[in-house]
N, C-alpha and C positions, 0 to 999 in steps of 0.2 A: 620256399614255403615258410610262412611265419610260424614261430614256435607255439606249441599248444600250452595253455596255462589255464588255471581255474581260479576264480575269485568268488567267495561266498559273500556277496554284496546285496543288501536288501534295504528298501524303504517301504513302509507300510502306510497306506492312506486309510483314513477313517478310524484307525486305532492309534498308531504312532508312526514316526518315520524311522524307520529303520533303513596271480597275479605273478614265473621263473624267479627263484630266489636270487637276491643280489649279494655280491661279495661284500663283506663288511671289513673294515680295517681291523687288524688283529688287536685284541684287548690285552694290555699289559696290566695284570692284576696287582702287580707290586707298586705301580705308580698311578693307578686309576684314581680319580677324585672321588670324594664321598658321593653316594647315590643322591641325585637331586630329588627333593620333595616338591612336587608340582601340584598346584591347586587346579582341579579340573572343572570345566564348565560342562553344561549339558545342552544338547540340541535334540529336541524331541525325544528325551529320555536316553539318548546315547551320549557317551562321554567324549569330550574333546580335550586335547592338550595343545599347548602352544609349541609350534615348531618354527625353526628358521631355515631358510633356503639360501645357501651361499651368503650367509650373514644378514639377509633381508628378513624382515618380519618383526615380531612373531605373527604366525597365522594359525588359526584354529583347525586342527585335523581331528576327525573322529578316530578313536582307538578301536580297531577292528581285528580282533584275534581270529575271526573267521575268514579273513581275506589273505590270500597268499601274497598279494602284491600291493604296494602303496600306490594310491591313486591321487591325482591332483585335478583341480578344476581347470577347465579351459580358460576361464576368465583370469585366474591367478597366473597360469602359464603365460598368458598374453601380457599381463602387467610386467612379469619378470623377463619377458622376451626369451623364453626358453626355446632351445633349438629342437626341431622335430626328431623323433627317433623312428624305430621300425613300426610297422603295422603288425599287431599281434591278435591272436584269438583269445577271447575272454569269456568265461562262463559266469553268468549271473543267475539270479533266482529264476528268471524267465526264459533263459536259453543261452546259446553261444553265438557270438558274432565277432566280426573284425573291429578292432579299435586302434586308433592312432595313439602313439606315445610321444612324450617329450623327454628330453634329457635333463635330469636334475643333477647338477654338479656335486652338491653336498647338501644333505638334509640332516638337521640336528634336532634331537629331542633332549632337553636338559643339557647335560654336559657331554653327551655322547653323539658323535657324528658318524656318518657312513660315507662310502665312496660313491662314485658316479652310478646313478641308476636310471633306467628307463621306466617312466611311470605312465600308465594309461591316463589320458586326459578326457574327462567327461564334464557334462554341463553341471554347474554349481547348483542349479535349481533342483536337479535330481539327486545330487549328493547331500544337499542340506548343509554343507560346510565347505571350507576351502580345499578339503581333501580327506583321504582316509589313510591311516597308518596301518599297513599290513604286517604280516609276520616276517617279511623280508627285513624290516627294521627292528623286529623284536626277537628274532630267533636265537640270539646269543645273550638274551637278557632275562631278568626276573622282573615281573610286573606285580606290584602290590597295590590293590585298590581298597582304600579305607572309606566305606560308605558313610560311617558315622562322622568322620572328620572331613569328608569331601576332598580327599587328597590322594595322590598317587605317587609311588616311588618306582623309578626305573633304575635298575642297577645291573652291572655285568654279572654273569653267572657262568660257572664252569661245572663240568660233570663231577659228581661226588661218588665215592666208592660205596657209601652206605646211606640209608635213608635217615634224615633227621627225625628225632622223636617228636610226636605231635604234642602240642600244648594241651592242657586240660580242657580248654574251650574250643578246640578245633579238631577237624578230621582231616586226614591226608588220603588223597585218592591218586593212585598211579595211573599213568596214561601211556599210550604208544604214539609214535609219530607216523602220520600219514600225509605225505607230501608237505611236511612241515607243520601241519595242524596237529594239535594234541587231541587224541581220541580216547575217551574213557570207556573201557570195556567192563568195568565193575559196576554196571548199571543194569537194572531189570525193571520190566513191567510184569508184576507177578513173578512167574518163573521164567519169563521170556527175556533173554539177554537183549539189551539195547545198546547200540553204539552211540556215544554222546560226543559231539564236537562243541567246544567252547566258542561262543560267538558273541563278543561284546559289541559288535557292530549292528546288531538288530535288537530292537526293544522287546520282541516277542519270541517265544520258543517255537521252532518249526519242526514238524514231524513228517516223515515220509509215508507213502501209501502202504508200505509193508507193515508199518506200525499201526496205521489206522485200521487195517483189516483185523488186527488182533486185540484192539482195546475195546472196553466198554465205556460209553460216554453218554452224556446228556444231549440236549438239543444242540444242533450246530448252527452257527450263524455264518452266512457268506459275507466275506469282506474283500475289499479290493487291495491288491498288493502291486506296488510299482517298483520296478528294479531301478538301479542307478543309471540305466540307459533310457529310462522313461517308458519302457514297455510295462504293460499291466497284465495281471491275471487274477482270477478269483480263487480264494482258498476257503476251507471250512474251519471255523474257529470255535473251540469248545474248551471244556475242562476235563481232565482225566485224573484218576487216582491210582494208587498202588504202584507209583513210580519210586524207585529207590536208586540212589547214587551213593556208592560206598555204604555207609551206615545211616544215611539220611533219607527219610521217606517224605514224599510229597503226596498229600491227599487230594489237593485240588490244583493241579498244574495246568495253567492255560496253555493250549497248544493250537497252532494253525497248521492244518494238514494240507499238503500239496505235493504233486508230482514234480518237485522242483529239480532243475537241471543239476545242481551240485551233488545231489545224492548219487546220481548215475556217474558223474565225473569221478567220484571217489569209490566207485564200486559198491555202493551201499543201497542201490535201488531195490534189491530184493532182501535186504536185511533190515530189521526194525532199527530206526535211527532217529536221533534228535539233534537239532542245532540249538544248544542251550543258550537262550538270549538273556537280556538284561532283566526281564521280569522275574526269572528264576534266580539269577545271581544276586539281585538286590535283596533277597530274603536273608542274606548273610551280612554280618557286620563288616567282614573283611574277606577279600578273595585274593589269594596269592597264586600266581601262575609262574612256574619256573620251567622255561622252555628247554634248556639243556638237560635238566634232570627229569623232564616229563612228569611233573608233579603238580598237583592241585591241592591247595590248602584252603579250607573253608572255616572261618570263625563262626561258630554257631550263633544263631539268633538267640536272644534272651529267653524266648518262650520254649526253646528245646530243653 
């Protein structure tokens, strides 16, 4: 039987386009090179970074902190003549199904490479890029996204014994790990606790039906959502207020509500939950995500 795995992977039509962990080579923090500063491009409001595969490239991959597993396009896998791997089960926004994988000998982001991985291979037309970088390539890293400068820093990170003090212009939110994803629990809609998963791979924030039943909202617009496998579903799109993450409040947060498969995969179908997309993250000047220390730092917008 193929191993079960989950990937929070999403593209959205008419609004914007919007995985078993891999073993990484051990990081020697005494000899590691300085963190590379990478200029990121954008595909339909999602961030991409240049990656190399076994020295070939660079190729543009979407940075997707909501995906457990790195994904490659079938077209690029064919060009590189990558060998087939196992067939696996993968959960996307629209459901769960079997997906073929290919073997990527080495994938490198900046100066940091990984070992052999099996990556699901999907149509590039549905991905919107050459591939997606999941948390299997980010789980031992710290990711800093500077929206003002349009650049990103990827650096090795190790567990600290204590929390670093917040700068005057930032807030720090602690998270817990759920299948490798960082889940913020210090988040509320009014007095209702909301679980928040950081998802740089989708341009819009997604809410589950448990949250929809509890929120007050204005008129809802039905929009079409297409998953990375090409399947589609309709979701209700609106704005909600009274959302607070840490000490930051959102008065008009755009949210698309759907009974999306990943919520059930993570045991959150009956608990109010959000996949916090790029529309919310872009409100901040800088977003720092430290996976080993389960920490989110948000540089406040100037209007706060």
